[in-house]
C-alpha positions in Angstrom: 46.6 -10.5 -61.2 48.4 -12.6 -58.8 49.4 -9.4 -56.5 45.7 -8.6 -56.5 44.7 -12.0 -55.6 47.1 -12.3 -52.9 46.1 -8.6 -51.3 42.5 -9.7 -51.4 43.4 -12.7 -49.1 45.6 -10.6 -47.1 42.5 -8.4 -46.2 40.3 -11.2 -45.8 42.5 -12.8 -43.4 43.4 -9.5 -41.6 39.4 -8.7 -41.2 38.9 -12.3 -40.1 41.6 -11.9 -37.2 40.5 -8.6 -36.3 36.8 -10.1 -35.9 38.0 -13.1 -33.9 40.5 -10.7 -31.6 37.5 -8.3 -31.1 34.9 -11.2 -30.3 37.5 -12.7 -27.9 37.8 -9.1 -26.3 34.1 -8.4 -26.0 33.8 -11.8 -24.7 36.3 -11.2 -21.9 34.6 -8.0 -21.0 31.4 -9.4 -21.0 32.3 -12.3 -18.6 34.8 -10.6 -16.5 33.7 -7.1 -16.0 32.1 -6.4 -12.6 28.2 -6.3 -13.4 25.5 -8.2 -13.3 21.8 -8.0 -14.5 20.3 -9.7 -11.4 20.1 -6.9 -9.1 16.6 -6.2 -6.9 15.8 -3.0 -5.3 15.0 -3.8 -1.7 13.5 -1.3 0.9 12.5 -1.5 4.8 9.1 -3.0 5.0 7.4 -2.1 8.7 4.6 -4.3 9.5 1.9 -1.8 11.0 -0.5 -3.4 13.6 -2.1 -1.8 16.5 -0.7 -1.8 20.1 -4.2 -2.2 21.6 -7.4 -4.4 20.5 -10.6 -3.0 19.4 -12.9 -2.1 16.5 -11.5 0.1 13.7 -13.5 3.4 13.7 -11.7 5.2 10.8 -8.9 4.9 8.1 -8.0 8.1 7.0 -5.4 6.7 4.7 -5.4 5.0 0.9 -3.4 2.2 -0.4 0.1 3.5 -1.8 -0.5 7.0 -0.4 2.7 8.6 1.0 2.4 9.6 4.6 4.6 11.6 7.0 5.8 10.4 10.3 3.4 11.0 12.6 0.5 11.1 10.3 -2.7 8.6 11.9 -2.9 6.0 9.8 -6.2 4.3 11.5 -7.9 4.5 14.7 -9.3 2.2 17.0 -12.6 2.7 19.2 -11.5 5.0 22.0 -14.5 4.7 24.0 -13.7 1.7 26.3 -10.0 2.7 26.8 -11.2 6.2 28.0 -13.6 4.7 30.4 -10.9 2.5 31.7 -9.0 5.9 32.2 -11.9 7.4 34.3 -11.8 4.4 36.2 -8.2 4.1 37.2 -8.1 7.8 37.8 -11.2 7.0 40.5 -9.0 4.5 42.1 -6.2 6.7 41.9 -8.3 9.4 44.3 -9.4 6.9 46.6 -6.0 5.5 47.2 -4.7 8.8 47.6 -7.3 9.6 50.3 -6.4 6.1 51.9 -2.7 7.0 52.1 -3.5 10.7 53.7 -5.5 8.9 56.3 -2.8 6.2 57.0 -0.2 8.9 57.1 -2.0 10.9 59.5 -2.9 8.1 61.5 0.5 6.6 61.9 1.9 10.4 62.5 -0.7 10.6 65.4 0.4 7.3 66.9 4.2 8.0 66.9 3.5 11.4 68.7 1.5 9.4 71.9 3.3 8.2 74.6 3.7 4.2 75.5 0.8 4.4 77.9 -1.8 5.6 75.2 -0.8 3.2 72.4 1.6 0.6 72.4 4.8 0.1 70.3 3.1 -2.8 68.1 0.3 -0.6 67.4 2.5 2.1 66.4 4.5 -0.1 64.2 1.2 -1.3 62.6 0.3 2.0 61.8 3.3 2.8 60.4 3.2 -0.6 58.1 -0.2 0.3 57.2 0.9 3.8 56.2 3.6 2.3 53.7 1.1 -0.1 52.4 -1.3 2.6 51.3 1.7 4.6 49.7 2.5 1.6 47.5 -1.2 1.1 46.5 -1.3 4.9 45.4 1.9 4.5 43.3 0.3 1.2 41.9 -2.7 3.4 41.1 -0.5 6.1 39.5 1.1 3.4 37.2 -2.3 2.1 36.3 -3.6 5.7 35.2 -0.6 6.2 33.2 -0.9 2.8 31.6 -4.3 3.6 31.1 -3.8 6.8 29.3 -0.9 5.1 27.2 -3.6 2.8 26.0 -5.9 5.5 25.2 -3.3 7.4 22.8 -2.3 4.4 21.4 -5.8 3.9 19.8 -4.5 6.2 17.3 -1.9 4.2 15.1 0.4 6.3 13.6 3.1 6.2 10.9 6.7 5.6 12.7 8.5 6.9 9.4 8.2 8.6 6.3 6.8 5.9 3.8 4.3 4.6 1.3 1.4 2.6 2.4 1.0 -0.9 0.5 -1.1 -3.8 1.0 -3.7 -1.7 2.9 -5.9 -4.8 4.8 -7.8 -2.6 7.4 -11.2 -0.9 6.8 -13.8 0.5 9.3 -15.5 -2.2 11.1 -12.5 -4.5 11.2 -11.6 -5.8 14.7 -7.9 -4.9 15.2 -6.2 -7.4 17.5 -3.2 -6.3 19.2 0.2 -7.4 17.4 -1.4 -8.5 14.5 -0.3 -6.4 11.3 -2.8 -4.6 9.2 -0.7 -3.2 6.6 2.7 -2.5 5.5 4.7 0.7 5.6 7.7 1.2 3.2 10.3 3.3 4.4 10.6 6.3 1.7 14.5 6.8 2.8 15.5 3.2 3.0 15.7 2.0 -0.5 19.1 0.0 -1.5 19.9 -2.5 -4.0 20.9 -6.1 -3.7 23.2 -6.9 -6.6 23.8 -10.9 -6.9 27.4 -11.0 -8.5 28.9 -14.3 -9.5 31.4 -15.5 -7.1 34.2 -15.4 -9.8 33.6 -11.7 -9.9 33.8 -10.6 -6.3 37.3 -10.1 -6.3 36.7 -7.1 -8.7 34.6 -5.8 -5.9 35.7 -3.5 -3.1 33.6 -1.8 -0.5 33.0 1.9 -1.3 33.3 1.0 -5.0 31.1 3.4 -7.2 28.2 1.7 -8.8 26.1 2.4 -11.4 22.1 1.1 -11.3 19.9 0.8 -14.3 16.4 0.3 -13.4 14.8 -2.3 -15.8 12.4 0.1 -18.1 13.9 3.6 -16.9 16.7 5.3 -19.1 18.0 7.5 -16.5 20.4 5.4 -14.4 21.2 5.9 -10.6 24.3 6.0 -8.9 25.6 4.3 -5.6 28.4 2.6 -4.2 29.0 -0.7 -2.5 27.9 -0.8 1.1 28.4 -4.4 2.4 29.1 -8.2 1.1 27.2 -11.1 2.1 29.3 -13.5 4.3 27.1 -16.7 3.8 24.3 -18.3 1.4 22.4 -21.5 1.7 24.4 -24.7 0.5 21.6 -26.6 -1.4 23.8 -29.8 -1.8 24.7 -30.3 1.5 21.6 -29.9 3.9 21.7 -31.4 7.4 20.2 -35.0 7.5 17.6 -36.5 10.3 20.5 -37.2 12.4 21.7 -33.8 12.1 24.5 -35.1 9.9 25.8 -33.9 6.6 23.9 -35.3 3.8 26.2 -35.1 0.9 24.9 -35.3 -2.6 26.4 -38.3 -4.3 25.4 -36.9 -7.6 28.1 -34.5 -9.0 27.4 -32.2 -12.0 30.3 -31.6 -14.5 29.0 -28.5 -15.2 29.2 -26.2 -12.4 27.6 -22.9 -12.2 29.1 -20.0 -10.3 27.3 -19.6 -7.4 25.7 -15.7 -6.7 26.6 -13.9 -3.7 24.4 -10.7 -2.6 26.1 -7.6 -2.1 24.3 -4.5 -0.5 24.5 -1.3 -2.8 23.5 2.1 -1.4 21.5 4.5 -3.6 23.2 8.0 -3.5 20.0 10.1 -4.4 16.6 9.2 -6.2 14.8 11.8 -8.1 11.4 12.9 -7.6 10.3 11.3 -11.1 12.4 8.3 -10.8 9.7 5.1 -10.7 11.0 2.8 -7.9 9.4 0.2 -5.9 11.0 -2.5 -3.8 10.9 -5.8 -5.7 12.0 -4.3 -9.2 14.9 -5.6 -10.9 18.1 -3.8 -12.2 21.4 -4.0 -13.9 24.5 -3.3 -11.8 27.4 -1.9 -12.9 30.4 -1.6 -10.4 33.7 0.3 -10.9 34.5 2.9 -13.8 33.5 -0.3 -16.5 30.0 1.8 -17.4 30.7 0.2 -21.0 29.9 -3.3 -19.8 26.6 -5.2 -20.3 26.0 -3.8 -23.9 23.1 -5.9 -24.4 21.3 -4.5 -21.5 21.8 -0.8 -22.5 20.4 -1.8 -26.2 17.3 -3.1 -24.4 16.8 0.1 -22.3 16.7 2.4 -25.4 13.7 4.0 -26.4 11.9 3.2 -23.3 9.8 6.2 -22.5 10.4 7.7 -18.7 7.3 8.4 -16.6 6.7 11.9 -15.6 4.7 10.7 -12.2 6.4 8.5 -9.5 4.8 5.1 -9.3 5.0 3.0 -6.3 
């Protein structure tokens, strides 16, 4: 009976010790593994504006539409710029005629002797011919500028991307340099993983990374591309006299700062719903078993068939 009691006691003690060791191992793995659930999907956002001002006459695209490089996004009224081009062409023809006349006049006077025309008149004729040439070249530039402005009335996509925040409609007035819509570069998606400073020593350039988007069961693969070299110090702002304004209050519990780590996504499947601003979990290195709580949260999540942005 006593042996049985001791056996039960030993088994209980062994289970408690095993549970304590397992809990410690899981806690160490959870706290010290190079992973973070504080990740954000980012992308290059191009603010599209018109290079010329005028009334918008057509907008052949829709919000959230995928466009290709060179596609027309919207068109500014071309009539005014067509008239300006015709006007500059007329001035170019007039300056060309004037240049031809001045050059012929200068050549005739240069061939006359000193009795028929003075040296001063020959010099004046030559200078007038040079001035007419300069006026003609200026008119050529004006024509090219007018042609460029006419072409710029059609605002085209600079890259392949997705239209977002479409804020231009036919009848609106487009002001030169004022953004009318945003274009997200289709091939520029990356992830910023905000890792605790205590885990940065576990990360290295080129390390493989697994990216788990919230609500998507299929993880993405990537690698560490670069580390941020500075963040804002909220406890030490600059004072009015440009001196350090040191906070006299010190909190005994100090949370680790989070440093942005830029992660390049290797490949994005066509059926993967990804958009700039999405949150994700980032697991660096070969420690793919980390963040068990996050993995359990992502179970039984349906994967959409369509690509949503």
